[in-house]
N, C-alpha and C positions, 0 to 999 in steps of 0.2 A: 504494499500500500504506500503510495506516495506521501511524503510528509505533510502536504497541504491537505490532502484527503484525509489522513489520520487526525490532523487537527480538526477538520470538519467533524469527524466521528466524535472526537472528545467534546466538541460544543454541543453536538446532539445529545450526547450522554448527560451533560450538565442541564440543558434545557428540558430534557425529558423529565426532570424532577417536577417540573410544573404541573399542576392539575390539568387534566384534559379539558375541563370546563373553561379554564382560563385560555388555553390554547385555542379552543373552539371560538371563545369570545373575540380573540384577536383576529382569527380567521374571518369572522363575520364582519368586523371592522375593515378588514383588508378588502373584502369583497365590496363593500359599500363605497370604499375609496376608489376602487377600479371602475365601479359604476358611475361615480360622480365625475371621474376624469374622462369617461367615455373611452374611445379607443377600440381596437380591433376585437378584443375579447368580448367587451359588452355588446358591440354590434352584431358579432356572429351569433351570440346568445339570443339577442333580441329577435334576429331573423328566425332562428330555429324555433323559438317559442310561438311566434306568430304562425309558423307552419303547423306546429303541433297542437296549438290551441286557438284555431282561427275564430272560435265562437266568443272569445273573450273580448269585452270593450277595451278601450285605451287605458282606463284606470285599473282594470283588473290585470292587463298585460303588464303595466308598470309595477304593480305589487308582485306579480309573479317574477318578473325580471329581478327585482330586488332580492326576493328569497333565493332564487337560484345563484345569483352572484354571491350572496352570503355563504351558501353551502359550498360553492366552489372555493372561496376563500378558506373555509374550514378544511377542505380537502388538502390544501397546501399546508396549513400549520399543524394539522394532525399527524403529518408524517414525522414532525420533530419527536412525538410521542411514541409512534409506532417504531421508527428506525432507532430512535435513541434509547428506548427501553429494551430493544432486542426481541426476538421472536417469542421466546418462552414467557417473559413477563408481559408482552403485549396480549397474549391469549387471555390474560386475567381481565381484560377490558370486555370480554364477550359476556353478555348478560343472558342471552337466550339463542337457542338454535332451533329453527322451524324446519321441518322436512328432513331431519337427519336420517330417519328410517329409510326414506327413499335412497339415500347414498349407501347405507349399510346393505340394503338389498341388492343394489346394483353391484357392489364389490363382492357380495357373496356369490352372485351369479357367475362371476369369473369370465365374463365375455368382453371385458374392457369398458372403461367409462370415459366419456368425453364431458368435461365440465365447461359450459359455455358461461363465461363471466363477463357481462357487459361492463362498459365504463360507467359504473354506478356505485355510489357509496364508497367504501374504504376497501379497494381491491388488494392492497398490500396486506392488510389483516386477513382477509379471506385466503390469500395464498398461505399465510402461517397456519391457518385452521386446517386448510386441506392437507398441508404438509405434516400436520400432527396426526392425520387419520391414515395416510398412505403415502408411499413414494409417488411423486408428482413430476411430470415433465410439462413445460409450458412452451408455447410457441411465442417467440419474442423477436423483435428487432434490436439490435445493439443500441445502447444509448449514444447520443452524440458526443458526450465526453466519456471516453473509454475507461478513465480512472473511476468512474462511478461504479462500475461492475465490482471492483474490489471492496468498495464500501457496502454494496448490497450483499456480498458474500459474508462479509463481516457480521452484519446486523441480523441476517437470517440464520446464521449458524447451521445447526444439524437440521433445520427445517427448511434449508434452501432447496427449492426445486431444481430439477435438471433443466437447464435452459437450452432450447432447441431452436437453432436459427431458422428464420422463415426463408429457406431455400430448398432446392430439390433434395439435397441430402437430409435436411431437417425433416421434410415431410415423410420421406421414406422411413426415417427413425420413429416417427409417430405412428405409422402403420404397422411397424414391427412391434412397437410397445403395445398397442391395442390388440394385436393379434395374440399377444402372450398374456392378455387379461389385465394389462396395466392401465393407468389413469393419465390423461392428458388434459391440459387446460388451454383454452383458446378464447381470445377476445372476439365475440361473434360480430361486433359492430365495428370492427377494424376495417377501414376502407381498403379494398384489395387493390393490387397493382392493375395496370391496363390489361385486358384480356383475361383476368382472373376473377372477374365479377359478373354478377347478373342484376340488372335493373328491376327492382320490384319495390312496392310501396312499403314506406316507413312512416308511421303517423301520417298517412294520406298522401305522401308524395314519394315519387320514384327516388330511391337511394342505391347506389352501387354496393351490392351485398356479396360477400364472400361465398363461393361455392365449395371451398375446401372442407368446411366442417360437415355439411351434408354428405359430400362424397365419402369421408372418413366413416361416417356413421353407416352409410349404405354398404360400403366394401367390407367392413369389419363386422357389423352387427353389434357394435358397441352401444350401450345405453347412453343417451344424451340427457344431461341434467343442467339446469340453469341454476346459477348461484351468485349471490352478492352479500355484502356485509353492510347493513343499514346503520347510519349514524343516528343514535338515539338523541333527544333533546336535552338541553341543559348539560351537555358532557357526561351523561350518565353511562356511556359506553356504546355498545353496538349489539345488533341482532343479526345473526347469520340466517338466510334464507336459502333453501334448496327447493327447487321447483321441478316438476316434470316437463319434458319437452312437448311442444304441440304434436299432434298426429301428422304425419306425412313429411316430417323433417328428413327422412331418409329416402324420399321418393327419387325415382330414377329421373324425373323430369326436373331440371334445376329451376324452374320458374316456381313449380309447386313447392319444392323443398326450400328454396330461399324465402318464399312467402311465409312458411311455417317458421323459419329461423327468425324472421323479423317479428312475427307474432309473439314468439317466445320472449324476446327482448322487449317488446312493448309491454307484455304482462308483468315483467320485472319492473320496468320504469314506473308503471302506474302505482306500484306500491310505495315508491319513494321518488316522486316526480322531481322534485327540486334538487335532488341529489345526483341527477344524471349529468354527465358531462357535456352540457348543452352547447358549450362554446366550440365543441368540435364541428368542422365543416362537413357535416354528414351528407348534405345534399348536393355537394359538388361532385363532379365526375370528369373523366378524361374526355374532353371535348364538348362538354355540356355547357349551356349557359348558366352561370353561377348566380344564386339569389344573394349572394354575399357582396357583390360588386358594387351595387348601387347603395349609396349612403346619404 
Protein backbone atom coordinates (compact mmCIF):
# COMPACT_ATOMS: atom_id res chain seq x y z
CA UNK A 1 0.00 0.00 0.00
CA UNK A 2 1.40 3.40 -0.99
CA UNK A 3 2.21 5.74 1.90
CA UNK A 4 -0.47 8.26 0.89
CA UNK A 5 -3.09 5.52 0.64
CA UNK A 6 -2.03 4.12 4.00
CA UNK A 7 -2.40 7.61 5.49
CA UNK A 8 -5.92 7.73 4.02
CA UNK A 9 -6.62 4.39 5.67
CA UNK A 10 -5.50 5.74 9.07
CA UNK A 11 -7.69 8.83 8.64
CA UNK A 12 -10.66 6.62 7.81
CA UNK A 13 -10.00 4.50 10.91
CA UNK A 14 -10.01 7.63 13.06
CA UNK A 15 -13.13 9.19 11.51
CA UNK A 16 -14.97 5.86 11.71
CA UNK A 17 -15.15 6.40 15.48
CA UNK A 18 -17.82 9.03 14.79
CA UNK A 19 -21.44 7.85 15.15
CA UNK A 20 -23.16 6.80 11.94
CA UNK A 21 -25.94 9.29 12.72
CA UNK A 22 -23.43 12.15 12.67
CA UNK A 23 -21.86 10.96 9.41
CA UNK A 24 -25.28 10.62 7.79
CA UNK A 25 -26.15 14.11 9.01
CA UNK A 26 -22.99 15.46 7.40
CA UNK A 27 -23.86 13.59 4.22
CA UNK A 28 -27.33 15.11 4.13
CA UNK A 29 -25.79 18.58 4.43
CA UNK A 30 -23.35 17.72 1.64
CA UNK A 31 -26.25 16.70 -0.58
CA UNK A 32 -28.11 19.93 0.10
CA UNK A 33 -24.97 21.93 -0.66
CA UNK A 34 -24.53 20.15 -4.00
CA UNK A 35 -28.17 20.86 -4.80
CA UNK A 36 -27.77 24.54 -3.90
CA UNK A 37 -24.70 24.83 -6.11
CA UNK A 38 -26.42 23.15 -9.04
CA UNK A 39 -23.99 21.48 -11.39
CA UNK A 40 -24.00 18.24 -13.34
CA UNK A 41 -24.91 15.88 -10.50
CA UNK A 42 -28.01 17.81 -9.50
CA UNK A 43 -28.99 18.30 -13.14
CA UNK A 44 -28.71 14.62 -14.06
CA UNK A 45 -30.62 13.64 -10.93
CA UNK A 46 -33.44 16.06 -11.72
CA UNK A 47 -33.69 14.74 -15.29
CA UNK A 48 -33.92 11.14 -14.08
CA UNK A 49 -36.56 11.97 -11.49
CA UNK A 50 -38.73 13.69 -14.06
CA UNK A 51 -38.52 10.54 -16.18
CA UNK A 52 -39.23 8.16 -13.30
CA UNK A 53 -41.93 10.27 -11.62
CA UNK A 54 -43.61 12.25 -14.43
CA UNK A 55 -46.86 12.54 -12.49
CA UNK A 56 -45.35 14.81 -9.83
CA UNK A 57 -45.85 18.57 -10.01
CA UNK A 58 -42.96 21.02 -9.71
CA UNK A 59 -43.18 21.32 -5.91
CA UNK A 60 -43.21 17.55 -5.43
CA UNK A 61 -40.33 17.15 -7.90
CA UNK A 62 -38.30 19.71 -5.95
CA UNK A 63 -38.99 17.95 -2.65
CA UNK A 64 -38.06 14.56 -4.10
CA UNK A 65 -34.88 15.99 -5.63
CA UNK A 66 -33.87 17.36 -2.22
CA UNK A 67 -34.45 13.98 -0.57
CA UNK A 68 -32.50 12.14 -3.25
CA UNK A 69 -29.56 14.55 -3.06
CA UNK A 70 -29.44 14.17 0.72
CA UNK A 71 -29.38 10.38 0.41
CA UNK A 72 -26.64 10.69 -2.21
CA UNK A 73 -24.61 12.70 0.25
CA UNK A 74 -25.11 10.04 2.90
CA UNK A 75 -23.82 7.40 0.48
CA UNK A 76 -20.55 9.34 0.36
CA UNK A 77 -20.02 10.00 4.06
CA UNK A 78 -21.15 6.56 5.24
CA UNK A 79 -18.18 5.04 3.41
CA UNK A 80 -16.04 6.55 6.17
CA UNK A 81 -17.82 4.27 8.65
CA UNK A 82 -17.96 1.22 6.39
CA UNK A 83 -14.34 1.33 5.22
CA UNK A 84 -12.87 2.81 8.37
CA UNK A 85 -14.49 0.25 10.68
CA UNK A 86 -13.52 -2.72 8.52
CA UNK A 87 -15.76 -5.52 7.32
CA UNK A 88 -16.32 -7.45 10.55
CA UNK A 89 -17.22 -4.42 12.67
CA UNK A 90 -19.40 -2.93 9.92
CA UNK A 91 -21.59 -6.03 9.96
CA UNK A 92 -22.74 -4.89 13.40
CA UNK A 93 -24.59 -2.02 11.68
CA UNK A 94 -27.06 -4.47 10.12
CA UNK A 95 -30.31 -4.45 12.10
CA UNK A 96 -32.47 -6.78 10.01
CA UNK A 97 -32.28 -9.17 7.07
CA UNK A 98 -35.41 -9.77 5.00
CA UNK A 99 -35.56 -12.71 2.61
CA UNK A 100 -32.49 -14.52 3.94
CA UNK A 101 -34.30 -17.88 3.53
CA UNK A 102 -34.35 -17.28 -0.23
CA UNK A 103 -30.58 -17.12 -0.28
CA UNK A 104 -30.19 -20.11 2.04
CA UNK A 105 -32.44 -22.22 -0.19
CA UNK A 106 -30.62 -21.14 -3.35
CA UNK A 107 -27.23 -22.00 -1.83
CA UNK A 108 -28.53 -25.36 -0.64
CA UNK A 109 -29.75 -26.21 -4.16
CA UNK A 110 -26.12 -26.13 -5.34
CA UNK A 111 -26.92 -24.86 -8.84
CA UNK A 112 -25.14 -21.54 -8.52
CA UNK A 113 -26.45 -18.15 -7.41
CA UNK A 114 -26.36 -14.78 -9.19
CA UNK A 115 -26.80 -11.80 -6.89
CA UNK A 116 -28.16 -8.81 -8.81
CA UNK A 117 -27.27 -5.79 -6.67
CA UNK A 118 -28.48 -2.45 -8.08
CA UNK A 119 -26.89 0.92 -7.30
CA UNK A 120 -29.14 1.24 -4.28
CA UNK A 121 -28.46 1.90 -0.61
CA UNK A 122 -25.07 0.86 0.78
CA UNK A 123 -23.75 -1.77 -1.65
CA UNK A 124 -20.33 -1.98 0.06
CA UNK A 125 -22.01 -3.20 3.26
CA UNK A 126 -24.05 -5.64 1.17
CA UNK A 127 -20.78 -7.06 -0.17
CA UNK A 128 -19.56 -7.57 3.39
CA UNK A 129 -22.74 -9.39 4.38
CA UNK A 130 -22.72 -11.62 1.32
CA UNK A 131 -19.05 -12.39 1.88
CA UNK A 132 -19.88 -13.49 5.42
CA UNK A 133 -22.37 -16.01 4.00
CA UNK A 134 -20.36 -17.59 1.20
CA UNK A 135 -17.34 -17.11 -1.09
CA UNK A 136 -18.31 -14.45 -3.61
CA UNK A 137 -16.98 -13.26 -6.95
CA UNK A 138 -18.05 -9.86 -8.26
CA UNK A 139 -17.82 -8.49 -11.78
CA UNK A 140 -16.13 -5.11 -11.65
CA UNK A 141 -14.26 -2.50 -13.59
CA UNK A 142 -10.96 -1.39 -12.03
CA UNK A 143 -11.10 1.99 -10.22
CA UNK A 144 -9.59 4.95 -12.02
CA UNK A 145 -7.08 5.31 -9.18
CA UNK A 146 -5.33 1.94 -9.11
CA UNK A 147 -3.99 2.45 -5.57
CA UNK A 148 -7.55 2.37 -4.21
CA UNK A 149 -7.62 -1.39 -4.85
CA UNK A 150 -5.02 -1.89 -2.11
CA UNK A 151 -7.18 0.14 0.28
CA UNK A 152 -10.24 -1.96 -0.55
CA UNK A 153 -8.35 -5.20 0.09
CA UNK A 154 -7.21 -3.84 3.44
CA UNK A 155 -10.65 -2.75 4.70
CA UNK A 156 -12.49 -5.82 3.39
CA UNK A 157 -10.05 -8.25 4.98
CA UNK A 158 -11.17 -11.87 5.00
CA UNK A 159 -14.57 -10.89 3.56
CA UNK A 160 -13.07 -9.48 0.37
CA UNK A 161 -14.81 -10.92 -2.69
CA UNK A 162 -12.90 -12.26 -5.65
CA UNK A 163 -12.85 -9.43 -8.18
CA UNK A 164 -13.39 -10.55 -11.76
CA UNK A 165 -12.63 -8.05 -14.48
CA UNK A 166 -15.39 -7.24 -16.95
CA UNK A 167 -13.67 -8.79 -19.98
CA UNK A 168 -13.81 -12.06 -21.90
CA UNK A 169 -11.64 -13.97 -19.45
CA UNK A 170 -13.63 -12.62 -16.53
CA UNK A 171 -16.96 -13.67 -18.01
CA UNK A 172 -15.61 -17.18 -18.63
CA UNK A 173 -14.55 -17.28 -14.99
CA UNK A 174 -18.10 -16.40 -13.93
CA UNK A 175 -19.55 -19.23 -16.03
CA UNK A 176 -17.07 -21.64 -14.48
CA UNK A 177 -17.88 -20.53 -10.94
CA UNK A 178 -21.62 -20.81 -11.47
CA UNK A 179 -21.29 -24.23 -13.10
CA UNK A 180 -19.51 -25.36 -9.95
CA UNK A 181 -22.39 -24.12 -7.78
CA UNK A 182 -20.70 -20.88 -6.69
CA UNK A 183 -22.03 -17.35 -6.22
CA UNK A 184 -21.37 -14.25 -8.29
CA UNK A 185 -22.47 -10.64 -7.84
CA UNK A 186 -23.32 -8.28 -10.70
CA UNK A 187 -24.59 -4.70 -10.89
CA UNK A 188 -27.68 -5.24 -13.07
CA UNK A 189 -28.11 -1.55 -13.88
CA UNK A 190 -24.55 -0.98 -15.07
CA UNK A 191 -24.68 0.53 -18.55
CA UNK A 192 -23.13 -2.00 -20.95
CA UNK A 193 -20.61 -1.26 -23.64
CA UNK A 194 -21.68 -0.69 -27.23
CA UNK A 195 -23.05 -3.88 -28.74
CA UNK A 196 -23.45 -5.59 -25.37
CA UNK A 197 -26.87 -4.30 -24.35
CA UNK A 198 -30.56 -4.31 -25.20
CA UNK A 199 -32.81 -1.25 -25.23
CA UNK A 200 -35.83 -1.93 -22.97
CA UNK A 201 -37.94 0.28 -20.70
CA UNK A 202 -36.72 1.31 -17.26
CA UNK A 203 -39.25 3.42 -15.35
CA UNK A 204 -41.10 4.00 -18.60
CA UNK A 205 -38.21 5.05 -20.86
CA UNK A 206 -35.82 2.91 -22.90
CA UNK A 207 -32.47 2.31 -21.24
CA UNK A 208 -29.55 0.28 -22.54
CA UNK A 209 -29.65 -2.86 -20.38
CA UNK A 210 -27.07 -5.61 -19.96
CA UNK A 211 -27.69 -8.99 -21.58
CA UNK A 212 -24.87 -10.69 -19.66
CA UNK A 213 -26.79 -11.44 -16.49
CA UNK A 214 -29.79 -13.07 -18.24
CA UNK A 215 -27.40 -15.11 -20.41
CA UNK A 216 -25.51 -16.34 -17.36
CA UNK A 217 -28.80 -17.40 -15.79
CA UNK A 218 -30.08 -19.11 -18.94
CA UNK A 219 -26.89 -21.03 -19.70
CA UNK A 220 -26.06 -22.15 -16.16
CA UNK A 221 -29.47 -22.60 -14.55
CA UNK A 222 -28.28 -20.51 -11.59
CA UNK A 223 -30.82 -18.88 -9.28
CA UNK A 224 -31.02 -15.09 -9.62
CA UNK A 225 -31.75 -13.06 -6.49
CA UNK A 226 -31.88 -9.29 -6.11
CA UNK A 227 -30.28 -7.73 -3.05
CA UNK A 228 -29.60 -4.34 -1.50
CA UNK A 229 -28.77 -2.76 1.86
CA UNK A 230 -31.35 -0.15 2.81
CA UNK A 231 -30.17 2.85 4.81
CA UNK A 232 -32.36 3.28 7.92
CA UNK A 233 -33.36 6.76 9.14
CA UNK A 234 -31.55 8.70 11.86
CA UNK A 235 -28.37 6.67 11.44
CA UNK A 236 -29.95 3.61 13.01
CA UNK A 237 -28.13 1.20 10.69
CA UNK A 238 -29.14 -0.88 7.70
CA UNK A 239 -31.66 -3.46 6.55
CA UNK A 240 -30.62 -6.15 4.05
CA UNK A 241 -33.22 -7.13 1.46
CA UNK A 242 -33.14 -10.33 -0.61
CA UNK A 243 -35.79 -10.55 -3.34
CA UNK A 244 -36.67 -13.21 -5.93
CA UNK A 245 -36.10 -12.45 -9.59
CA UNK A 246 -39.11 -11.76 -11.82
CA UNK A 247 -40.23 -14.59 -14.11
CA UNK A 248 -38.62 -14.86 -17.56
CA UNK A 249 -35.32 -13.26 -16.57
CA UNK A 250 -33.61 -16.32 -18.09
CA UNK A 251 -35.71 -16.24 -21.28
CA UNK A 252 -33.91 -16.95 -24.54
CA UNK A 253 -35.33 -13.75 -26.04
CA UNK A 254 -33.07 -10.89 -24.84
CA UNK A 255 -35.93 -8.38 -24.98
CA UNK A 256 -38.10 -10.52 -22.70
CA UNK A 257 -35.19 -11.29 -20.37
CA UNK A 258 -33.96 -7.69 -20.11
CA UNK A 259 -37.48 -6.44 -19.48
CA UNK A 260 -37.66 -8.87 -16.55
CA UNK A 261 -34.23 -7.71 -15.33
CA UNK A 262 -35.34 -4.07 -15.26
CA UNK A 263 -38.57 -4.98 -13.49
CA UNK A 264 -36.45 -6.60 -10.80
CA UNK A 265 -34.36 -3.45 -10.39
CA UNK A 266 -37.49 -1.28 -10.33
CA UNK A 267 -39.05 -3.42 -7.59
CA UNK A 268 -35.95 -2.91 -5.45
CA UNK A 269 -35.83 0.83 -6.11
CA UNK A 270 -39.48 1.26 -5.14
CA UNK A 271 -38.63 -0.01 -1.65
CA UNK A 272 -36.07 2.76 -1.07
CA UNK A 273 -36.66 5.17 -3.94
CA UNK A 274 -34.57 8.10 -2.69
CA UNK A 275 -31.57 5.84 -2.05
CA UNK A 276 -31.08 4.89 -5.70
CA UNK A 277 -28.11 6.40 -7.53
CA UNK A 278 -30.28 8.71 -9.60
CA UNK A 279 -27.35 10.83 -10.72
CA UNK A 280 -26.24 7.97 -12.99
CA UNK A 281 -26.91 8.73 -16.70
CA UNK A 282 -29.07 5.65 -17.06
CA UNK A 283 -31.03 6.88 -20.08
CA UNK A 284 -28.12 7.77 -22.33
CA UNK A 285 -26.89 5.37 -24.95
CA UNK A 286 -24.43 4.92 -27.73
CA UNK A 287 -25.64 7.23 -30.48
CA UNK A 288 -28.90 8.09 -28.66
CA UNK A 289 -30.23 11.60 -28.14
CA UNK A 290 -29.38 12.27 -24.49
CA UNK A 291 -31.99 13.80 -22.15
CA UNK A 292 -29.12 15.19 -20.08
CA UNK A 293 -27.78 17.61 -22.69
CA UNK A 294 -30.41 20.35 -22.40
CA UNK A 295 -29.99 22.56 -19.33
